[in-house]
FISELO-696167 format. One record per residue (C-alpha): x, y, z; residue number from 1. Coordinates in nm, 3 decimals, decimal comma. Layout:
! FISELO-696167
R;x;y;z;resi
R;X;Y;Z;NUM
...
! end
This chain:
! FISELO-696167
R;x;y;z;resi
R;0,000;0,000;0,000;1
R;0,142;0,333;-0,096;2
R;0,179;0,559;0,207;3
R;0,376;0,848;0,346;4
R;0,649;0,617;0,480;5
R;0,837;0,426;0,210;6
R;0,987;0,081;0,199;7
R;1,365;0,124;0,188;8
R;1,592;-0,126;0,010;9
R;1,962;-0,120;0,095;10
R;2,214;-0,326;-0,095;11
R;2,437;-0,406;-0,387;12
R;2,308;-0,339;-0,737;13
R;2,443;-0,541;-1,027;14
R;2,381;-0,519;-1,400;15
R;2,251;-0,854;-1,524;16
R;2,298;-0,939;-1,892;17
R;2,145;-1,242;-2,064;18
R;2,279;-1,345;-2,404;19
R;2,033;-1,591;-2,555;20
R;2,089;-1,831;-2,838;21
R;2,078;-2,188;-2,963;22
R;2,351;-2,449;-2,948;23
R;2,347;-2,728;-3,206;24
R;2,718;-2,806;-3,243;25
R;3,052;-2,810;-3,060;26
R;3,348;-2,586;-3,137;27
R;3,610;-2,756;-3,357;28
R;3,896;-2,654;-3,127;29
R;3,741;-2,743;-2,789;30
R;3,470;-2,954;-2,625;31
R;3,247;-2,650;-2,584;32
R;2,909;-2,562;-2,734;33
R;2,884;-2,298;-3,003;34
R;2,599;-2,060;-2,917;35
R;2,438;-1,879;-3,209;36
R;2,308;-1,558;-3,051;37
R;1,943;-1,474;-3,108;38
R;1,909;-1,184;-2,866;39
R;2,032;-1,020;-2,550;40
R;1,889;-0,806;-2,275;41
R;2,023;-0,613;-1,975;42
R;1,845;-0,512;-1,655;43
R;1,924;-0,423;-1,294;44
R;2,001;-0,718;-1,071;45
R;2,068;-0,772;-0,704;46
R;1,925;-0,494;-0,490;47
R;1,806;-0,318;-0,807;48
R;1,582;-0,608;-0,901;49
R;1,460;-0,645;-0,541;50
R;1,368;-0,275;-0,525;51
R;1,184;-0,288;-0,859;52
R;0,987;-0,591;-0,743;53
R;0,901;-0,426;-0,411;54
R;0,771;-0,123;-0,603;55
R;0,520;-0,319;-0,811;56
R;0,168;-0,191;-0,766;57
R;0,283;0,168;-0,711;58
R;0,445;0,122;-0,368;59
R;0,687;0,402;-0,270;60
R;1,036;0,246;-0,259;61
R;1,370;0,412;-0,188;62
R;1,682;0,225;-0,303;63
R;2,009;0,301;-0,122;64
R;2,301;0,165;-0,323;65
R;2,647;0,248;-0,458;66
R;2,667;0,365;-0,820;67
R;2,952;0,517;-1,020;68
R;3,018;0,695;-1,348;69
R;3,060;0,380;-1,559;70
R;2,823;0,267;-1,839;71
R;2,675;-0,012;-1,625;72
R;2,578;0,236;-1,352;73
R;2,416;0,462;-1,610;74
R;2,218;0,169;-1,751;75
R;2,088;0,088;-1,401;76
R;1,984;0,450;-1,344;77
R;1,787;0,453;-1,670;78
R;1,606;0,127;-1,599;79
R;1,512;0,223;-1,243;80
R;1,399;0,574;-1,331;81
R;1,028;0,610;-1,254;82
R;1,019;0,285;-1,057;83
R;1,210;0,369;-0,737;84
R;1,376;0,669;-0,576;85
R;1,755;0,637;-0,581;86
R;1,982;0,750;-0,300;87
R;2,339;0,688;-0,411;88
R;2,656;0,617;-0,223;89
R;2,972;0,688;-0,424;90
R;3,117;0,378;-0,590;91
R;3,495;0,353;-0,600;92
R;3,535;0,133;-0,907;93
R;3,283;0,004;-1,157;94
R;2,945;-0,161;-1,114;95
R;2,959;-0,543;-1,135;96
R;2,820;-0,690;-1,458;97
R;2,708;-1,052;-1,456;98
R;2,663;-1,201;-1,803;99
R;2,484;-1,530;-1,857;100
R;2,508;-1,710;-2,190;101
R;2,196;-1,924;-2,238;102
R;2,121;-2,190;-2,497;103
R;1,764;-2,308;-2,523;104
R;1,686;-2,111;-2,208;105
R;1,952;-2,294;-2,001;106
R;2,271;-2,127;-1,875;107
R;2,592;-2,242;-2,045;108
R;2,840;-2,010;-1,875;109
R;2,844;-1,695;-1,661;110
R;3,100;-1,417;-1,694;111
R;3,155;-1,165;-1,411;112
R;3,322;-0,828;-1,466;113
R;3,378;-0,512;-1,266;114
R;3,350;-0,431;-0,900;115
R;3,420;-0,159;-0,650;116
R;3,373;-0,046;-0,292;117
R;3,098;0,186;-0,159;118
R;3,171;0,523;-0,001;119
R;3,020;0,685;0,305;120
R;2,645;0,765;0,336;121
R;2,522;1,123;0,352;122
R;2,245;1,283;0,557;123
R;1,978;1,192;0,298;124
R;2,058;0,822;0,340;125
R;2,039;0,845;0,717;126
R;1,708;1,033;0,699;127
R;1,555;0,778;0,460;128
R;1,639;0,491;0,694;129
R;1,508;0,681;0,995;130
R;1,173;0,737;0,818;131
R;1,134;0,389;0,665;132
R;0,812;0,191;0,708;133
R;1,007;-0,133;0,651;134
R;1,361;-0,210;0,533;135
R;1,506;-0,480;0,307;136
R;1,881;-0,542;0,295;137
R;1,974;-0,716;-0,031;138
R;2,334;-0,818;0,039;139
R;2,535;-0,943;-0,258;140
R;2,872;-0,942;-0,086;141
R;2,976;-0,594;-0,207;142
R;2,944;-0,434;0,141;143
R;2,692;-0,158;0,076;144
R;2,512;-0,280;0,388;145
R;2,835;-0,252;0,584;146
R;2,871;0,113;0,483;147
R;2,541;0,200;0,654;148
R;2,547;-0,068;0,925;149
R;2,524;0,164;1,229;150
R;2,204;0,314;1,088;151
R;2,063;-0,032;1,011;152
R;2,130;-0,140;1,369;153
R;1,935;0,158;1,493;154
R;1,640;0,112;1,256;155
R;1,608;-0,262;1,336;156
R;1,511;-0,173;1,694;157
R;1,182;-0,016;1,585;158
R;1,116;-0,106;1,218;159
R;1,055;-0,442;1,044;160
R;1,383;-0,533;0,873;161
R;1,436;-0,823;0,632;162
R;1,793;-0,927;0,548;163
R;1,873;-1,133;0,238;164
R;2,227;-1,252;0,323;165
R;2,534;-1,353;0,124;166
R;2,815;-1,584;0,246;167
R;3,072;-1,317;0,152;168
R;2,864;-1,028;0,280;169
R;2,803;-0,865;0,616;170
R;2,619;-1,048;0,898;171
R;2,261;-0,937;0,960;172
R;2,212;-0,675;1,229;173
R;2,072;-0,795;1,564;174
R;1,697;-0,758;1,586;175
R;1,628;-0,822;1,217;176
R;1,272;-0,953;1,180;177
R;1,344;-1,217;0,913;178
R;1,668;-1,334;0,745;179
R;1,620;-1,520;0,414;180
R;1,914;-1,740;0,309;181
R;1,863;-2,002;0,042;182
R;1,965;-2,363;0,104;183
R;2,319;-2,326;-0,034;184
R;2,373;-2,003;0,159;185
R;2,252;-2,161;0,482;186
R;2,505;-2,442;0,440;187
R;2,787;-2,199;0,360;188
R;2,701;-1,968;0,648;189
R;2,700;-2,246;0,909;190
R;3,016;-2,381;1,070;191
R;3,117;-2,734;0,982;192
R;3,018;-2,955;0,693;193
R;2,672;-3,038;0,826;194
R;2,597;-2,700;0,985;195
R;2,418;-2,866;1,276;196
R;2,683;-2,884;1,548;197
R;2,600;-2,737;1,884;198
R;2,226;-2,697;1,817;199
R;1,971;-2,860;2,046;200
R;1,599;-2,849;2,090;201
R;1,503;-2,887;1,722;202
R;1,198;-3,110;1,707;203
R;0,911;-3,208;1,485;204
R;1,112;-3,306;1,175;205
R;1,278;-3,622;1,052;206
R;1,643;-3,726;1,079;207
R;1,915;-3,464;1,066;208
R;2,122;-3,522;0,753;209
R;2,290;-3,288;0,507;210
R;1,984;-3,196;0,302;211
R;1,699;-3,308;0,526;212
R;1,444;-3,068;0,666;213
R;1,587;-3,143;1,009;214
R;1,933;-3,035;0,899;215
R;1,803;-2,707;0,760;216
R;1,595;-2,649;1,073;217
R;1,911;-2,691;1,280;218
R;2,105;-2,455;1,052;219
R;1,831;-2,196;1,070;220
R;1,819;-2,212;1,451;221
R;2,200;-2,190;1,469;222
R;2,204;-1,880;1,248;223
R;1,917;-1,717;1,437;224
R;2,104;-1,761;1,765;225
R;2,436;-1,644;1,622;226
R;2,290;-1,332;1,459;227
R;2,037;-1,260;1,740;228
R;1,753;-1,218;1,492;229
R;1,384;-1,298;1,536;230
R;1,364;-1,564;1,265;231
R;1,551;-1,731;0,979;232
R;1,351;-1,841;0,674;233
R;1,555;-2,085;0,463;234
R;1,424;-2,106;0,106;235
R;1,432;-2,464;-0,024;236
R;1,316;-2,429;-0,384;237
R;1,029;-2,660;-0,467;238
R;1,005;-2,771;-0,103;239
R;0,907;-2,421;0,008;240
R;1,043;-2,224;0,303;241
R;1,142;-2,335;0,653;242
R;1,102;-2,074;0,928;243
R;1,307;-2,128;1,244;244
R;1,352;-1,927;1,564;245
R;1,642;-1,889;1,806;246
R;1,668;-2,182;2,045;247
R;1,523;-2,439;1,809;248
R;1,174;-2,567;1,873;249
R;0,937;-2,688;1,604;250
R;0,997;-2,499;1,277;251
R;0,724;-2,393;1,037;252
R;0,731;-2,532;0,682;253
R;0,551;-2,324;0,419;254
R;0,518;-2,541;0,105;255
R;0,539;-2,398;-0,244;256
R;0,191;-2,380;-0,402;257
R;0,310;-2,560;-0,715;258
R;0,626;-2,688;-0,884;259
R;0,769;-2,463;-1,153;260
R;1,027;-2,545;-1,420;261
R;1,093;-2,182;-1,509;262
R;1,412;-1,979;-1,468;263
R;1,483;-1,943;-1,092;264
R;1,719;-1,648;-1,140;265
R;1,593;-1,364;-0,919;266
R;1,351;-1,581;-0,721;267
R;1,530;-1,497;-0,396;268
R;1,498;-1,125;-0,468;269
R;1,125;-1,170;-0,537;270
R;1,083;-1,367;-0,214;271
R;1,264;-1,108;-0,001;272
R;1,093;-0,811;-0,170;273
R;0,748;-0,963;-0,122;274
R;0,825;-1,045;0,241;275
R;0,924;-0,687;0,329;276
R;0,626;-0,544;0,139;277
R;0,390;-0,774;0,331;278
R;0,544;-0,673;0,664;279
R;0,497;-0,309;0,561;280
R;0,129;-0,391;0,501;281
R;0,100;-0,509;0,862;282
R;0,107;-0,886;0,808;283
R;0,260;-1,116;1,065;284
R;0,591;-1,280;0,965;285
R;0,421;-1,615;0,902;286
R;0,160;-1,447;0,681;287
R;0,426;-1,247;0,499;288
R;0,621;-1,563;0,421;289
R;0,314;-1,739;0,284;290
R;0,257;-1,448;0,048;291
R;0,624;-1,447;-0,050;292
R;0,635;-1,820;-0,126;293
R;0,340;-1,787;-0,364;294
R;0,490;-1,477;-0,526;295
R;0,828;-1,645;-0,583;296
R;0,665;-1,951;-0,739;297
R;0,466;-1,732;-0,978;298
R;0,780;-1,530;-1,054;299
R;0,975;-1,841;-1,156;300
R;0,685;-1,974;-1,363;301
R;0,672;-1,644;-1,554;302
R;1,040;-1,664;-1,651;303
R;1,225;-1,522;-1,352;304
R;1,433;-1,208;-1,385;305
R;1,457;-1,273;-1,759;306
R;1,083;-1,218;-1,805;307
R;1,070;-0,915;-2,040;308
R;0,732;-0,807;-1,897;309
R;0,912;-0,703;-1,576;310
R;1,084;-0,418;-1,756;311
R;0,849;-0,321;-2,041;312
R;0,649;-0,076;-1,832;313
R;0,719;0,100;-1,506;314
R;0,592;-0,048;-1,180;315
R;0,399;-0,341;-1,326;316
R;0,184;-0,493;-1,049;317
R;0,251;-0,850;-0,954;318
R;0,219;-1,102;-0,670;319
R;0,271;-0,955;-0,326;320
R;0,056;-0,644;-0,375;321
R;-0,161;-0,514;-0,097;322
R;-0,498;-0,667;-0,193;323
R;-0,710;-0,353;-0,194;324
R;-0,465;-0,083;-0,292;325
R;-0,413;-0,140;-0,661;326
R;-0,706;-0,324;-0,819;327
R;-0,765;-0,038;-1,064;328
R;-0,395;-0,002;-1,148;329
R;-0,376;-0,377;-1,200;330
R;-0,671;-0,376;-1,440;331
R;-0,525;-0,085;-1,636;332
R;-0,182;-0,249;-1,654;333
R;-0,317;-0,585;-1,774;334
R;-0,528;-0,414;-2,042;335
R;-0,227;-0,210;-2,156;336
R;-0,036;-0,533;-2,216;337
R;-0,324;-0,678;-2,416;338
R;-0,431;-0,915;-2,140;339
R;-0,776;-1,018;-2,022;340
R;-0,915;-0,873;-1,699;341
R;-1,154;-1,104;-1,513;342
R;-1,367;-0,994;-1,217;343
R;-1,616;-1,157;-0,988;344
R;-1,804;-1,041;-0,682;345
R;-1,994;-1,137;-0,373;346
R;-2,005;-1,132;0,007;347
R;-1,761;-1,422;0,065;348
R;-1,865;-1,426;0,428;349
R;-1,744;-1,781;0,494;350
R;-1,513;-1,890;0,213;351
R;-1,590;-2,253;0,132;352
R;-1,512;-2,513;-0,134;353
R;-1,767;-2,367;-0,374;354
R;-1,599;-2,028;-0,358;355
R;-1,253;-2,174;-0,404;356
R;-1,356;-2,374;-0,710;357
R;-1,528;-2,074;-0,865;358
R;-1,229;-1,845;-0,808;359
R;-0,982;-2,098;-0,946;360
R;-1,193;-2,145;-1,258;361
R;-1,238;-1,771;-1,301;362
R;-0,864;-1,706;-1,278;363
R;-0,794;-1,951;-1,560;364
R;-1,011;-1,746;-1,796;365
R;-0,778;-1,447;-1,817;366
R;-0,459;-1,279;-1,697;367
R;-0,577;-1,148;-1,359;368
R;-0,873;-1,196;-1,125;369
R;-1,016;-0,907;-0,924;370
R;-1,276;-0,978;-0,655;371
R;-1,539;-0,709;-0,588;372
R;-1,631;-0,756;-0,222;373
R;-1,950;-0,629;-0,057;374
R;-1,882;-0,400;0,240;375
R;-2,022;-0,486;0,582;376
R;-2,317;-0,247;0,541;377
R;-2,389;-0,387;0,197;378
R;-2,392;-0,744;0,329;379
R;-2,629;-0,648;0,611;380
R;-2,871;-0,488;0,368;381
R;-2,863;-0,794;0,143;382
R;-2,852;-1,075;0,400;383
R;-3,023;-0,923;0,703;384
R;-2,931;-0,876;1,072;385
R;-2,645;-1,087;1,199;386
R;-2,457;-1,073;0,873;387
R;-2,176;-1,053;0,787;388
R;-2,030;-1,312;1,018;389
R;-1,682;-1,178;0,941;390
R;-1,591;-0,810;0,891;391
R;-1,474;-0,684;0,553;392
R;-1,109;-0,662;0,657;393
R;-1,103;-1,033;0,751;394
R;-1,293;-1,139;0,439;395
R;-1,054;-0,934;0,227;396
R;-0,749;-1,093;0,384;397
R;-0,882;-1,447;0,333;398
R;-0,951;-1,381;-0,034;399
R;-0,613;-1,215;-0,089;400
R;-0,439;-1,524;0,054;401
R;-0,582;-1,742;-0,225;402
R;-0,340;-1,795;-0,511;403
R;-0,617;-1,745;-0,764;404
R;-0,696;-1,389;-0,648;405
R;-0,480;-1,101;-0,773;406
R;-0,660;-0,807;-0,608;407
R;-0,965;-0,726;-0,395;408
R;-1,173;-0,408;-0,398;409
R;-1,450;-0,338;-0,144;410
R;-1,765;-0,157;-0,259;411
R;-2,038;0,004;-0,050;412
R;-2,337;-0,021;-0,284;413
R;-2,583;-0,310;-0,302;414
R;-2,453;-0,411;-0,647;415
R;-2,101;-0,381;-0,795;416
R;-2,213;-0,185;-1,101;417
R;-2,034;0,136;-0,999;418
R;-1,704;-0,033;-0,922;419
R;-1,730;-0,232;-1,244;420
R;-1,761;0,094;-1,432;421
R;-1,420;0,189;-1,297;422
R;-1,256;-0,152;-1,339;423
R;-1,404;-0,219;-1,686;424
R;-1,326;-0,592;-1,681;425
R;-1,335;-0,797;-1,998;426
R;-1,518;-1,083;-1,825;427
R;-1,756;-1,081;-1,525;428
R;-1,798;-1,421;-1,360;429
R;-2,072;-1,555;-1,133;430
R;-2,148;-1,903;-1,001;431
R;-2,395;-2,144;-1,157;432
R;-2,676;-2,049;-0,917;433
R;-2,729;-1,746;-1,142;434
R;-2,817;-1,713;-1,510;435
R;-2,667;-1,446;-1,731;436
R;-3,013;-1,304;-1,794;437
R;-3,057;-1,252;-1,418;438
R;-2,738;-1,052;-1,377;439
R;-2,787;-0,675;-1,372;440
R;-2,413;-0,645;-1,434;441
R;-2,447;-0,806;-1,778;442
R;-2,592;-0,489;-1,929;443
R;-2,320;-0,278;-1,766;444
R;-2,049;-0,502;-1,914;445
R;-2,189;-0,460;-2,264;446
R;-2,122;-0,086;-2,236;447
R;-1,749;-0,144;-2,301;448
R;-1,768;-0,474;-2,486;449
R;-1,729;-0,697;-2,180;450
R;-1,902;-1,030;-2,129;451
R;-2,082;-1,176;-1,828;452
R;-2,051;-1,553;-1,790;453
R;-2,172;-1,818;-1,547;454
R;-1,937;-2,093;-1,429;455
R;-2,027;-2,430;-1,278;456
R;-2,070;-2,416;-0,901;457
R;-2,054;-2,687;-0,634;458
R;-2,408;-2,764;-0,520;459
R;-2,491;-2,765;-0,152;460
R;-2,228;-2,514;-0,051;461
R;-2,332;-2,171;0,070;462
R;-2,254;-1,946;0,363;463
R;-2,618;-1,950;0,473;464
R;-2,627;-2,331;0,470;465
R;-2,298;-2,354;0,661;466
R;-2,422;-2,108;0,924;467
R;-2,748;-2,302;0,962;468
R;-2,558;-2,630;1,004;469
R;-2,335;-2,474;1,270;470
R;-2,636;-2,339;1,459;471
R;-2,815;-2,676;1,441;472
R;-2,501;-2,854;1,564;473
R;-2,468;-2,612;1,857;474
R;-2,829;-2,673;1,960;475
R;-2,793;-3,051;1,930;476
R;-2,475;-3,052;2,146;477
R;-2,636;-2,872;2,442;478
R;-2,699;-3,085;2,752;479
R;-3,060;-3,178;2,820;480
R;-3,251;-2,907;3,002;481
R;-3,053;-2,613;2,860;482
R;-3,251;-2,377;2,640;483
! end
């Protein structure tokens, strides 16, 4: 949600370059593939990518990083212009450039060039950190975080701070809310080959071996104790994320919503950026991590950091948005890219299997799904006294947690016609207990060429029926003689 206090990203920016091609033969002078180049693209990486992802949906993001006078630094400035606000530390040297050569979408070799050291922060950097709503440190081992460490230590005492670490970087500051190493980083950051020595009290998982969940739980607890941070969330690829606390105990495993075979490059940046944005929205760490896992999976499925849609337009909304803040921006952005905007509406007082099936089917129709949610007053007028059972804020949060829902907008009227006039969706979806002829929204949709459709709906599922069953069960469970 855009607000007066920004999210601040601190870290090392890189320039990522992908050279794409096809390889059908080996070089005559070496056992190496010959890549016939079909295209190349360059975009900000590291903290630059994390900041751009955090800014999706129009969120105010300040990026504190070291840039110089070299061509790579200038390219980063151009690509980030209009997406984030830059606060620069002087860079003594040149910006690192990481070049991947890909054949058939798979990396063949990576070439690293450049590098430098950051200078001292100025008063503007210190003021930005002091006024941050939440902070993400994207550490790529180039020590930008170290240059502002005293200010990060101060801000961590009162502000949610997420630290994405690097084995060659600076240790997280004490009091960080969440630290997000990946599996390889967790192994490298822990002492010893197994990374589990000296840790006790880890329970609830299977045997401790090098790559078992138990081993990563032990590593996470060891790192949390060593760094004196609130939690360590180890990202495990397709297995999801394992959240551990200092002192061990039973960790929390957050599974990935689906397996993706896309390019994982940048997935860690997406995960960390979504986590800090969710904390800025007021979510609990566990809730923030659930949102981040889903966002990272969708990011990989869409092509990772090499997805050209990430950089075609400024601040393109994506997973991890605040659910109610950017529904209209999302619809406009999807239309601008030639996509299909799908919307549906209702009270969603008790989300049940019928709702879930309807929303999943609706999302498959187009490129985004926006739910128009009746306000509390609207539900009361429609359903009568005693409804809604859950307030709008809770209903909104439940819907936003579903992977099929991209945005939620609450409306006050009895029907969603006014909000539809602003959203202008291409498709309006209702469940099979309606007919298109019965929908007053159908005529509204025709005004801009949209179409109302009815999807199959699970019979026997409704909030009213569920509430009646609960009431009947409560009455039946009372001891004899109670009225």
